[in-house]
C-alpha positions in Angstrom: 14.3 11.5 14.9 16.1 14.4 13.7 18.0 12.5 11.0 14.8 11.0 9.8 13.1 14.5 9.5 14.9 15.5 6.0 16.9 14.2 3.5 20.8 14.3 3.6 20.5 15.2 7.4 22.2 11.7 8.5 25.9 13.1 8.3 24.7 16.7 10.0 22.9 14.8 12.7 25.8 12.4 13.5 28.5 15.2 13.7 26.1 17.7 15.7 25.9 15.0 18.3 29.4 13.8 18.0 28.6 10.1 17.0 29.6 8.3 13.7 27.5 8.4 10.4 27.6 4.5 10.5 26.3 4.4 14.1 23.5 6.3 13.4 22.7 4.5 10.3 22.6 1.3 12.5 20.2 3.2 15.2 17.8 4.4 12.2 17.5 1.0 10.6 16.8 -0.7 14.4 14.0 2.0 14.8 12.9 1.4 11.5 12.5 -2.5 12.1 11.1 -1.8 15.5 8.4 0.6 14.1 7.3 -2.2 11.3 7.1 -4.9 14.3 9.9 -6.8 13.0 13.5 -6.1 15.6 16.4 -6.7 13.8 17.9 -8.4 17.1 16.3 -8.9 20.6 16.0 -6.0 22.6 15.5 -7.7 25.9 15.2 -11.3 26.9 13.5 -12.1 30.3 15.5 -14.0 33.1 14.2 -16.2 35.5 16.0 -16.8 38.7 15.0 -19.4 40.9 16.2 -20.6 44.3 16.4 -24.3 44.8 15.5 -25.3 48.3 18.0 -27.8 49.7 16.5 -31.2 49.8 15.5 -32.4 53.4 16.8 -35.8 54.4 13.9 -37.9 55.6 14.2 -38.5 59.0 11.4 -41.2 59.8 11.1 -40.2 63.7 10.8 -36.5 62.9 7.6 -35.1 62.4 8.7 -31.5 62.5 12.3 -30.1 61.6 13.2 -26.4 62.6 15.8 -24.8 60.8 17.7 -22.1 63.1 19.2 -18.9 61.7 22.4 -20.1 63.1 22.7 -23.0 61.2 21.5 -25.8 63.4 18.5 -27.7 63.0 16.1 -28.9 65.4 14.2 -32.2 65.1 10.6 -32.7 67.1 9.9 -36.5 66.8 6.2 -37.8 66.4 6.2 -39.4 70.1 7.3 -36.1 71.5 4.4 -35.0 74.0 2.4 -32.0 72.2 3.0 -29.8 75.5 6.8 -30.2 75.0 6.7 -29.5 71.4 4.9 -26.5 72.3 7.4 -25.3 74.7 10.0 -26.1 72.4 8.6 -23.9 69.7 7.9 -20.9 71.9 11.2 -20.8 73.3 12.9 -20.2 69.9 10.3 -17.5 69.3 
């Protein structure tokens, strides 16, 4: 903004702040383009990072598959009595 306030201040402003005149000129052009709504180049590009879950291998005999923090896996088949399944899940808690 300082270099835009009066004519012939580009060199003096650049010198005062220890930057090159060409660098200040580039910043001024980019600033003017942004004010006009046409940025000279992309300033920010959003990135989306998505975690892809590991595929679960279908096990026709498993009704519930529990992945354990240790890396193990516990399968409770559909034929397991409900009381036993509840006890096993409670023990994992």
